[in-house]
C-alpha positions in Angstrom: -5.1 32.2 -162.6 -4.8 32.7 -166.5 -5.2 36.6 -167.5 -8.0 37.0 -170.0 -8.8 39.6 -172.6 -12.5 40.1 -172.0 -11.8 42.4 -169.1 -9.5 45.0 -171.0 -11.9 44.8 -173.9 -14.8 45.2 -171.5 -13.4 48.4 -170.1 -12.8 49.7 -173.6 -16.3 49.2 -174.1 -17.5 50.8 -171.1 -15.4 54.1 -171.8 -16.6 53.9 -175.5 -20.3 53.5 -173.9 -19.8 56.4 -171.8 -18.2 58.7 -174.7 -21.1 58.0 -177.2 -23.9 58.5 -174.4 -22.4 61.9 -173.0 -22.1 62.9 -177.1 -25.7 62.0 -177.4 -26.8 64.1 -174.4 -24.6 67.0 -175.3 -26.4 66.7 -178.6 -29.8 67.3 -177.0 -28.6 69.9 -174.4 -29.8 72.7 -176.8 -33.1 71.3 -176.6 -33.2 70.5 -172.9 -31.4 73.5 -172.0 -34.5 75.5 -173.4 -36.8 73.9 -170.8 -37.3 75.2 -167.4 -35.0 74.3 -164.8 -37.5 72.0 -162.9 -37.9 70.1 -166.3 -34.4 69.9 -166.9 -33.7 68.3 -163.5 -35.6 65.0 -164.0 -34.4 64.6 -167.7 -30.8 65.0 -166.4 -31.5 62.5 -163.7 -33.0 60.1 -166.0 -30.2 60.4 -168.5 -27.7 60.3 -165.9 -29.0 56.9 -164.8 -30.1 55.0 -168.1 -26.6 54.6 -169.4 -26.0 52.1 -166.6 -28.6 49.6 -167.8 -26.2 48.0 -170.5 -23.6 47.6 -167.9 -25.0 44.6 -166.5 -24.7 42.1 -169.5 -21.5 43.8 -170.4 -20.0 43.1 -166.7 -21.5 39.6 -166.9 -19.7 38.9 -170.3 -16.1 40.2 -168.8 -16.6 37.8 -166.1 -18.2 34.6 -167.6 -18.1 35.1 -171.1 -21.5 34.8 -171.8 -24.0 37.2 -172.4 -26.9 35.7 -170.6 
């Protein structure tokens, strides 16, 4: 089995995605932090799940070399 470059590149893209997403969320933390705790919980829950959506095509690309 021949090693391919897509897996290490994909891992670096995943780490970059996590870093960018967390920086974006931290940027809005002042606004979200001013809300009541019961309003913060669903916001952070959604923000914690949404970053996973771009992973499916990225993982597919890492395995097959195609985005679709």
